[in-house]
C-alpha positions as CSV (number, residue, x, y, z in Angstrom):
1,M,77.4,142.3,153.3
2,N,78.6,145.9,153.5
3,I,77.0,148.6,151.4
4,L,78.2,152.2,150.9
5,V,75.4,154.6,150.3
6,I,76.3,157.8,148.4
7,N,74.2,160.9,148.0
8,C,76.0,163.5,145.8
9,G,74.9,167.1,145.6
10,S,76.5,169.8,143.4
11,S,79.1,170.7,146.1
12,S,78.5,168.0,148.7
13,L,78.7,164.3,149.2
14,K,76.9,162.5,152.0
15,Y,77.6,158.9,152.8
16,Q,76.8,156.0,155.1
17,F,78.6,152.6,155.4
18,I,76.1,150.0,156.5
19,D,76.6,146.3,157.6
20,M,73.4,144.6,156.2
21,K,73.7,141.7,158.6
22,D,72.0,143.8,161.2
23,E,71.5,147.1,159.3
24,S,74.0,148.8,161.6
25,V,75.7,152.0,160.5
26,L,79.5,151.4,160.7
27,A,80.5,154.9,159.6
28,K,78.9,158.0,158.1
29,G,80.0,161.5,157.0
30,L,79.7,164.5,154.8
31,V,82.0,166.2,152.3
32,E,81.2,169.9,152.0
33,R,82.2,172.8,149.7
34,I,83.5,170.5,146.9
35,G,85.2,172.8,144.3
36,I,84.9,175.8,146.7
37,E,87.4,177.3,149.1
38,G,87.1,175.9,152.6
39,S,86.2,172.3,151.6
40,V,86.0,169.8,154.4
41,L,85.3,166.1,155.2
42,K,83.5,165.3,158.4
43,H,83.7,161.6,159.1
44,E,82.3,159.6,162.0
45,R,82.9,156.0,162.9
46,T,80.0,154.7,165.1
47,G,81.0,154.9,168.7
48,M,84.0,157.3,168.1
49,D,84.5,161.0,168.0
50,K,83.9,162.9,164.7
51,E,87.0,163.5,162.6
52,T,87.3,166.8,160.6
53,I,89.6,166.8,157.6
54,K,90.2,170.2,156.0
55,Q,91.9,170.3,152.6
56,S,91.4,171.3,149.0
57,I,88.7,169.1,147.4
58,P,88.4,170.3,143.8
59,D,86.0,167.7,142.5
60,H,83.9,164.6,143.4
61,N,86.6,162.2,142.4
62,V,88.9,163.7,145.0
63,A,86.0,163.8,147.5
64,L,85.2,160.1,147.0
65,K,88.9,159.2,147.3
66,L,88.9,161.0,150.7
67,V,85.8,159.1,151.8
68,I,87.4,155.8,150.9
69,D,90.6,156.8,152.7
70,A,88.6,157.7,155.8
71,L,86.8,154.4,155.7
72,M,90.2,152.6,155.5
73,N,92.0,154.7,158.1
74,E,93.7,152.7,160.8
75,K,92.5,154.9,163.6
76,Y,88.9,155.8,162.7
77,G,88.1,153.7,159.6
78,A,85.6,150.8,159.4
79,I,87.4,148.5,156.9
80,K,90.9,147.3,156.1
81,D,90.5,146.5,152.5
82,L,88.4,147.8,149.5
83,S,87.1,144.2,149.1
84,E,85.0,144.9,152.2
85,I,82.8,147.3,150.2
86,N,80.4,144.8,148.5
87,A,78.1,147.3,146.7
88,V,77.3,151.0,146.4
89,G,73.8,152.4,146.4
90,H,73.4,155.9,144.8
91,R,70.6,158.3,145.6
92,V,69.4,159.7,142.2
93,V,66.8,162.5,142.3
94,H,65.0,162.1,139.0
95,G,64.3,158.9,137.1
96,G,61.5,160.3,134.9
97,E,59.1,157.7,133.6
98,A,61.9,155.3,132.8
99,F,62.3,153.9,136.3
100,A,59.5,152.8,138.6
101,C,61.9,151.0,140.9
102,S,65.6,150.9,141.7
103,V,68.0,149.4,139.1
104,V,71.6,148.0,138.8
105,I,73.6,150.7,137.0
106,D,75.0,150.0,133.6
107,E,75.7,152.2,130.5
108,K,72.1,152.1,129.4
109,V,70.9,153.3,132.8
110,K,73.5,156.1,132.8
111,K,72.2,157.2,129.4
112,S,68.7,157.4,130.7
113,L,69.9,159.5,133.6
114,E,71.5,161.9,131.2
115,D,68.2,162.1,129.3
116,C,66.5,163.2,132.5
117,I,68.9,166.1,133.1
118,D,66.4,168.6,131.6
119,L,63.9,167.5,134.3
120,A,66.4,167.9,137.1
121,P,69.3,170.2,136.0
122,L,70.5,170.9,139.5
123,H,70.3,167.3,140.8
124,N,71.0,164.7,138.2
125,P,74.4,166.0,137.0
126,P,76.0,165.6,140.4
127,N,74.3,162.3,140.9
128,L,75.9,161.1,137.6
129,V,79.3,162.6,138.6
130,G,79.1,160.5,141.9
131,I,78.3,157.3,140.0
132,N,81.2,157.9,137.5
133,A,83.6,158.7,140.4
134,C,82.7,155.5,142.2
135,E,83.1,153.4,139.1
136,K,86.7,154.7,138.8
137,I,87.7,153.9,142.3
138,L,85.6,150.7,142.7
139,P,85.5,149.3,139.1
140,N,84.4,145.8,140.0
141,V,81.8,146.7,142.7
142,P,78.1,146.6,141.7
143,M,76.3,149.9,141.7
144,V,72.6,150.5,142.2
145,A,70.5,153.7,141.5
146,V,67.6,154.4,143.9
147,F,65.3,157.2,142.6
148,D,63.4,159.8,144.6
149,T,60.7,159.7,141.9
150,A,60.3,155.9,141.6
151,F,57.8,155.5,144.5
152,H,55.4,157.9,142.9
153,Q,55.3,156.1,139.5
154,T,52.2,154.2,140.8
155,M,50.1,157.4,140.6
156,P,47.2,157.2,138.2
157,A,47.0,159.6,135.2
158,S,44.3,161.6,137.0
159,S,46.9,162.5,139.6
160,Y,50.0,163.0,137.5
161,L,48.6,164.9,134.4
162,Y,48.4,168.6,134.2
163,A,45.6,170.3,132.2
164,L,47.9,171.5,129.5
165,P,47.6,170.5,125.8
166,Y,48.3,166.7,125.9
167,E,51.1,167.1,123.3
168,Y,53.3,168.8,126.0
169,Y,53.1,165.6,128.0
170,T,53.9,163.3,125.0
171,K,56.7,165.7,123.6
172,H,58.3,167.0,126.8
173,K,57.1,164.6,129.5
174,I,55.5,167.5,131.5
175,R,53.7,165.8,134.3
176,R,53.7,165.4,138.1
177,Y,56.7,163.3,139.2
178,G,56.8,163.8,143.0
179,F,59.9,163.6,145.1
180,H,61.1,162.5,148.6
181,G,59.9,159.0,147.4
182,T,62.4,157.0,149.5
183,S,61.3,158.9,152.6
184,H,57.6,158.4,152.0
185,L,58.2,154.7,151.2
186,Y,60.2,154.2,154.4
187,V,57.9,155.9,156.9
188,S,54.7,154.4,155.3
189,R,56.2,150.9,155.6
190,R,57.6,151.5,159.1
191,A,54.1,152.8,160.2
192,A,52.6,149.5,159.1
193,E,55.2,147.6,161.1
194,I,54.5,149.6,164.2
195,L,50.8,149.1,163.8
196,G,51.3,145.3,163.3
197,K,49.8,145.3,159.8
198,K,50.8,144.9,156.2
199,P,51.2,148.0,154.1
200,E,48.6,146.8,151.6
201,D,46.0,146.8,154.4
202,L,46.4,150.5,155.3
203,N,45.8,153.9,153.9
204,I,48.4,156.4,155.2
205,I,49.1,160.1,154.7
206,T,52.9,160.8,155.0
207,C,54.1,164.3,155.8
208,H,57.8,164.9,155.0
209,L,58.2,168.3,156.5
210,G,61.6,170.1,156.4
211,N,63.2,172.8,154.4
212,G,61.9,170.9,151.4
213,A,58.5,169.5,152.2
214,S,55.9,167.2,150.6
215,I,52.9,165.1,151.4
216,T,51.8,161.8,149.9
217,A,48.6,159.8,149.8
218,V,49.6,156.1,150.2
219,E,46.9,153.7,149.4
220,K,47.5,150.0,150.2
221,G,51.3,150.6,150.2
222,K,51.3,152.6,146.9
223,S,51.6,156.3,146.2
224,I,48.4,157.6,144.5
225,D,49.1,161.3,144.8
226,T,51.8,163.7,146.1
227,S,52.2,167.4,146.6
228,M,55.4,168.0,144.7
229,G,55.0,168.1,140.9
230,F,57.0,168.5,137.7
231,T,59.7,170.0,139.9
232,P,60.1,170.2,143.7
233,L,58.6,173.7,143.6
234,E,55.0,172.7,143.6
235,G,52.9,171.9,146.7
236,L,53.6,173.0,150.2
237,I,55.2,176.3,151.2
238,M,58.9,175.4,152.0
239,G,62.0,177.0,153.3
240,T,62.7,179.1,150.2
241,R,60.2,177.7,147.7
242,T,56.8,179.2,147.0
243,G,54.8,176.0,146.8
244,D,51.4,176.3,145.0
245,M,50.5,179.7,143.5
246,D,48.7,181.2,140.6
247,P,51.0,180.6,137.6
248,A,49.9,184.0,136.1
249,I,52.1,185.6,138.9
250,V,55.1,184.6,136.8
251,T,54.3,186.7,133.8
252,F,52.9,189.5,136.0
253,L,56.2,189.8,137.9
254,M,58.2,189.6,134.7
255,E,56.3,192.6,133.2
256,K,56.1,194.7,136.4
257,E,59.6,194.1,137.7
258,K,61.3,193.7,134.3
259,L,62.6,190.3,135.2
260,S,63.8,187.4,133.0
261,A,62.4,183.9,133.3
262,K,65.6,182.9,135.1
263,D,65.2,185.8,137.6
264,V,61.6,184.7,138.5
265,D,62.7,181.1,138.8
266,S,65.4,182.1,141.2
267,I,62.9,184.2,143.3
268,M,60.4,181.3,143.4
269,N,63.0,178.7,144.4
270,K,65.6,180.5,146.5
271,K,64.0,183.7,147.9
272,S,60.4,182.7,148.7
273,G,58.7,180.3,151.1
274,V,58.9,181.0,154.8
275,L,62.1,183.0,154.1
276,G,60.3,185.4,151.8
277,L,57.2,185.6,154.1
278,S,59.1,186.0,157.4
279,G,62.1,188.0,156.3
280,V,63.9,186.1,159.0
281,S,65.3,182.8,157.8
282,S,64.5,179.6,155.8
283,D,65.1,177.6,158.9
284,F,61.8,176.9,160.8
285,R,63.7,176.8,164.1
286,D,64.7,180.4,163.7
287,I,61.2,181.4,162.6
288,E,59.6,179.7,165.6
289,Q,62.0,181.5,168.0
290,E,61.1,184.9,166.4
291,A,57.4,184.1,166.5
292,E,57.7,183.4,170.2
293,K,59.2,186.9,170.6
294,G,56.2,188.5,168.9
295,N,57.5,188.8,165.4
296,E,54.3,189.2,163.4
297,R,55.7,188.2,160.0
298,A,57.4,185.1,161.5
299,Q,54.0,184.1,162.9
300,I,52.3,184.7,159.6
301,A,54.9,182.5,157.8
302,L,54.2,179.6,160.2
303,D,50.4,180.1,159.9
304,C,50.6,180.0,156.1
305,F,52.7,176.8,156.3
306,H,50.5,175.0,158.8
307,N,47.4,176.0,156.7
308,R,48.8,174.6,153.5
309,V,49.8,171.3,155.2
310,K,46.2,171.1,156.7
311,K,44.7,171.6,153.2
312,Y,46.7,168.8,151.7
313,I,45.9,166.4,154.5
314,G,42.2,167.2,154.1
315,A,42.4,166.8,150.3
316,Y,44.1,163.4,150.6
317,M,41.6,162.2,153.1
318,A,38.9,162.9,150.6
319,E,40.9,161.2,147.8
320,L,41.7,158.1,149.9
321,G,38.2,157.8,151.4
322,H,39.5,156.1,154.5
323,V,42.7,156.9,156.4
324,D,44.3,154.7,159.1
325,A,47.3,156.9,160.0
326,I,49.0,160.3,159.4
327,V,52.8,160.2,159.7
328,F,55.1,163.2,160.4
329,T,58.7,162.9,159.4
330,A,61.9,164.9,158.4
331,G,63.4,167.8,160.3
332,L,60.3,169.8,161.2
333,G,57.9,166.9,161.2
334,E,60.1,164.8,163.6
335,N,61.1,167.6,165.9
336,S,58.5,170.3,166.1
337,A,55.7,169.4,168.5
338,E,54.3,172.9,168.0
339,S,53.9,172.5,164.3
340,R,52.3,169.1,164.6
341,E,49.8,170.5,167.2
342,E,49.0,173.5,164.9
343,I,48.5,171.3,161.9
344,C,46.2,168.9,163.7
345,K,44.2,171.6,165.6
346,G,40.6,171.9,164.5
347,M,40.6,168.5,162.6
348,E,39.0,166.5,165.4
349,F,35.8,166.3,163.4
350,L,37.8,164.2,160.9
351,G,38.9,161.8,163.5
352,I,42.3,163.4,164.1
353,E,42.9,163.8,167.8
354,L,46.4,164.7,169.0
355,D,47.5,163.9,172.6
356,T,49.4,167.1,173.6
357,E,51.4,165.2,176.3
358,E,52.3,162.3,174.0
359,N,53.2,164.8,171.3
360,K,56.1,166.2,173.4
361,V,58.7,164.2,171.5
362,R,61.6,165.0,169.2
363,G,63.2,162.6,166.7
364,K,61.8,159.4,168.1
365,E,59.2,156.9,166.9
366,K,56.0,157.4,168.7
367,I,52.2,157.3,168.4
368,V,51.1,160.8,169.5
369,S,47.3,160.5,169.0
370,K,44.7,160.0,171.7
371,E,43.3,156.5,172.3
372,S,40.0,157.8,171.1
373,S,41.4,159.1,167.8
374,K,40.0,157.3,164.8
375,I,43.2,158.1,162.9
376,K,46.6,157.3,164.4
377,I,49.0,160.2,164.4
378,M,52.6,159.0,164.3
379,V,56.1,160.5,164.5
380,I,58.6,158.4,162.6
381,P,62.2,159.6,161.8
382,T,62.9,159.0,158.2
383,N,65.8,156.8,157.0
384,E,66.4,157.2,153.3
385,E,69.9,155.7,153.5
386,L,68.5,152.4,154.8
387,V,65.9,152.3,151.9
388,I,68.8,152.7,149.5
389,A,70.9,150.0,151.2
390,R,68.0,147.6,151.3
391,D,67.2,148.1,147.6
392,T,70.8,147.7,146.7
393,L,71.1,144.5,148.7
394,A,68.0,143.0,147.1
395,L,69.2,143.8,143.5
396,I,72.7,142.6,143.8
397,K,71.5,139.3,145.4
């Protein structure tokens, strides 16, 4: 059983082609700058050199056709015939309240995704474009939608409701949705496997730390609270996003700087976070390098980020009551020993004891806490594509 996993952005298309017999990746790649000058496909068959194909890619239909051609290429492809693609799993950012789990895509599902566009105007439209493009090229192949928001649909009302007039929830569905759900699901389940226990026997705090970042409290295998909210803007300080702040700042800036709502939204989403604080970059690697050179603003940006992560971990420990493990994942969480050390520093009184030698690891599964630590500290690289493939397989079976 071979499954093609598709993740469509507004101008990009990431993919993996997975053999579900042993969950091995046969090929993977990325189409960049769709509809923009300089578009390119970077394709890699496992065990072979990466192929780069530069040509005009005006839309996602052309992008997907190129992906299929690459998968069927005699030299670097992974299949000989379209019939070897047994199903397609699509990453969809926002499922609203309509979807608490992955679903086989039909016209009713697509209509529901269109209804969610107001909630995710930057993400759901390209997700839908990718689905429609796949249906044209692979009309008889089953398609499955896997939602970033689905894992968090188990949150209680006390976690997902905002203290606005209740009518705004009933009329406009304004509530906390949470994101990175497939990542939080994968690493929490993988942590249970590593610890030799069932997910329902553990309470875990999962820290997805990258350019986009969120933390989730996972109680007995289910999300009960998460840091991202109605949009991915809430919660932690991120690469370019503010994270939590006083909402009155919005109207204050509009009045003082004569800005429109769109202007402020752009500032909060694209010009803030560690980029805005440091003035250096939205990439934590660049900021860490500058901080090492003595750049004060770069160090302040890192300190602010670490402080916010620490606050959420403490809050979720209180909410869960008992925590078995804290998991670090995603670009920064998997690769920055320095950030993990700073986040865990001073939390020994809560039973969080990092082993600085064991913590010297990048991108590999490892328990990095001391033997004496009451709470296991773990590094687990995320694998959202595998979650999508597994859900797709389960549904089409």
